[in-house]
Structure formats: C-alpha cells, structure tokens
N, C-alpha and C positions, 0 to 999 in steps of 0.2 A: 595368639602369640606363641611361637615354638623356639626353644633354646636348644643349643648344643653345648654340653658341659664336659670339660676335659677332653674333648675330642671324640667321645664315645657314647655319652650318655644323653638321651634326648628327653627334654621336659616339654610337654604340650599343655599349655594352660587351659586350652579349650576343652580337650578331652580328658583333663585332669590325669595324665599318665606319665610315669617314668619308663623308658624303654630303651633297649639296645637292639643291635642288628641280629636278632636270633629268632626271627619269625614268631615274636610273641611270646616266647617261653618264660622269659624273665619280666614281662611287663608288670609294673605295679600301679595299681589304681588307687589314687588318692581320694579321701573324703572330700565333701564340699568345702568344709573349714579348713582343712589341712591345705587344699589346693589354694584357696583364698589367701592364706598366711603366706604360702611360699610364693605366689604371684605377686603380692604386695612387697615382699622383700626383693625379689628380682627387679621390680619396677622402681624401688627406691634404694639403690645402692649406697654404701656408707653407713656411718653410725646412725641409729635411730632410737628413739626411747621406747620402752615398753608401753607407756601410756599412750604414745601416739599410734603403735600398732594396735593396741586394743580399741581405740576410738576408731580407727579406719576400717579394721577388719570385722569387729563386733558391734560396737554402739551404733555407728552410722548405718548399719544394715538391720537395725532393730534387734539384735542379739545382745544377750546379756555378758559383758565381759568379766573376766575375773583373772588374777594371776595364775590361779591353778589350772584354769582353762587354756591359757597361753602356755604354761609349761607342759602340759599334757600334749599339745599339737606340736611343740618344739621337739619333744621326745620322739613322737611318732615319725617326724620328718627326719630327724637325725638317724633313726633306725632304719628308714626306708633308704636313705643314701648308702648307709653302711652295708647294705645288701649289694651295693655295686662297688664296694671297697673305697668309698668316699668318706672320709672321717671328718667330723666336726664342721659340717656344711655351714651351720649357723654358729657364729661366735659370740660368746657372752662377754660384754664390756662392763667393768665396774659402773656402779652408780645407775643400775637399771637400765642398761642400753644393749643393743643387739646389732649384728650386721652379718651379711653374707661373707663367708671367708674370702679374704682377698686373693688366696692363692688358688682359688678356683679359675679356670679358663672358660669364660662364659661367652658364647657367640650367639647372636640373634639371627635365626635362619629363616624365620617367617615373621614379618612385622605386622600381620593383620591384627587388628584390635577387636578380638571377638569375644574376650572375656566380659560376660555381663556385670560382674560385681562393681567394677569401677567405671562403669559408662555414666557419666553425668550429664550428658546432654546430647540430643541428637545433632546430627550434621545440618548446618545451616544451608539451606537453599539459596543461591544467589538470586536476586530480585530479577524479574523479567521485565523488560522494557515495554511498557504499555503500547507504545507506538508500533514497535516491532511485533508484539502478539497480535495486534489488531490486523496487521497486514498478512499474517499467516492464516489464510481461509482453510478450514476443515474441508476435507474431501467429501463430496457428496456421496450418500449411500446409494447403491443401484438398488433396482426392484429385486434381484435375485438375493443381494445381502439382506434386504428387509424380510423376504420370505424365510431365509435361513434363521434369522433371529426369531421370527415368529414361530417357526417350528421347534427351535430349541426351547423357547419358553413354555410351549405347550408340553414338550417331553418333561421338562423340569417340574411343571405343575402336576402332570399326571403322576410321576414318581413321588412327588410330596403327598398326593392323596392316598397312594398305596401304601407308604409308610405309615400315615396317619391310621388308615383302617387296620394295618397290622397291629399297631400298638394298641387299638381299641378291643380287637378281639383276642389279644394275647391273654392268657390266664397266667403267665409267668409273672411272680411278685419280685420286688427288690428285696434282696437279702443283705441286711444291715448287720455288720460285724459288731457284736457286743464284747467289750473288754471287761473281764473279771479280775479283780484284785487278788493276786496269790500271796503277797507279802507287803507290809508296810514300814514304816520307819525310815532309816537312812537309805535303804535299797528298796525303793517303791517298784514293785513288779506287777505286770499285768499280763494276762493270757486270753486268747480268743476262745480257749476250751470252755464248753458249757459247764462242765463238772469236773472238779479236781478233788479227790477225797484226800484224807491225810497222808496215805502211803505215797499216792501219786504226787502230792504237793511237795513232799521231802525230796523225791526224785527230781521233779521238775526244778525245784530250787537249785539242787546240787548240779544239775546239768547247766542251769543258767549261770552259776558262779564259775563253772569251769570254762564255759565260753568266754564270759565277761573278763575273767583274769587273763586268758589267753590273748584276748585283744588289748589288754592293758586298759580297761575302761574302770573307772572309779565311782563308787556310789556317793552321793551327797544329797542335801536337802532341796537342791535346785534342779534335779534331774529325776526322771522316771524312765523305766525300761518296759518295752514290749518284747516278749520272747515266745519263739514257737519252734519245735522241732517234731519230725514226722514219726520217728520210731520211738514210742513211749517205754518200750521194755528194753531198749539199748542192746538188741541182739547183736548187731554189727556197727555199733556207734550211734550217733544221733540223726543220721540221714540228712534229709534236707532242713537247714536251719536258718532262721531268720532272726535278728534282733535289732531293735531300733532304741537308740539312746536319745531321749528327747529333753529339752530344755523346757521348764514351766514358768509361768508367771500367773498374775492375779486374773488376767483376762482370758488366758489360753492355757489349758493344762498340757498341750502339745505344740508349743510355739515353734519349736524348730528341733528337727530330728536328723541324726546321721544314721544311715540303715546299712546293715551288713547282712548279706545273703550268701549261703553256701550251698551248692548242690548236694554234697555229700561231706559232712563233718565227721571225721574219725577220731 
C-alpha cells in the first residue's frame, strides 16, 4: 500500500519508507514497529483508542505492549514527519485516544495489500466444477519432453551429490557468535567482543549511551541491547556501528528486536 500525503510526501508501507522526489536524498526508513503503527493508523482513520492500537499492533503479533512503547513510537513518527515540515501528524484526543490529523490530504496511489502484518487470511480460490475439470484433459507429454525431464533430473541429482561431497570434505567449521554481558541492571548490554577489560568497558558503555541517546532509545527492565562498533579507539568516530534493541520475555531473551546499522557513525 502506497500513499501520497499533502501532495508531495510518499509513504510506502511495503518498503517502510517516507520519501519525496529528490532521488532518495531525503528518504526516511522506518523501523518495523514504527511502520506497523503508522500503517495501522492510516488503515483506521478517525478516533481510535490507545488500547485498541496496542492490541492490534503489539499483542496480536506476539509482542509486549505498553504505553511507554506506544509513546516512544508516536514520538519517532512525529519527528520523522517534522523532517518534511508536517507537524502533529498524529493527534492526541482526551481520554486515551488518537487519530491521524484530519488536515492531512491523504491519497491512496497504490492499493496493493502487500503489508504482511495485517494479512489475516489467504485469498479463497473459487471452487472448480468437477464436471468441467474432468472434461479438461491434460496434454500428453512427447518423448522429447520426457527425455528433457530425465536429463534435468540427472543434472540436479549430480549437483546434489557434488554439494554433499563438498560439505563432507570441507574443513571449515561454523562460527557461533557468543554474546558477552557488558553491563546489567536497567540497561542490560551485550557485546560480541571476546574480551572487554575495565578501560575498554567504560569506553564501550560511553559509546553505547551516546548512540542510544541519539536514537532516542530508553532503558528498562523489559529490554536488552546488543552493541558493536568497529573503531575501538575512536580515532575518527565510531566507524561501522550496529545496535539491536530487543524485547525479552520468560521464554525468549531476544523475542523481538529493532536493529540499527550505520556504515560510518561520526
């Protein structure tokens, strides 16, 4: 589903992007949760309760909902739209209700229902009349077609044997990433580094806090973070930077994650 907002801003729910016609210079890529929230609000115009939003966007998709999570993503969406000089895209209504700003001019320019979050059932194929299907005889295969099928099967079988033999004689082992805990408490932080001493650990946590605060991410007991950056001595910044903000529950310590990657974090 693709929308045109106020005649110049495009929202693509499938690609999770906000864009204008500037060859991608000002494109904004939304996180999975932010995109799901915005798409749900566009699909349900008018006043809607916060409880219903949390139920449909979080609970029904196996995620843990909370008012703080909702407030966080509302803030991120408003900030994203302010980058295009659109203020107050989502209006707060008294008694715990929200709605898309009625002053927005929203036009649906692509009605394809491709967003996976709210797909509740497959399209129903109309029944085929048994009498008609019986009358439709399948074309008989020619001898040439049969030979082609046999040759294709032989090629696939040979390729499978080659792959199996390559896997058997290969001496390369699978490298499993081990996550090491850097800090605990309200901000539970993990790293893939094998060794972090006290000096490096302090620098590591300071870099993590700088990136987290810049992204507007908050610490709480229901989240844990994974953080990595390539330049440990910060000669020219943090270099390639990766952060994952993960929700946790009793059964899965990384039940759901929002990931952030930057090729060069300055």
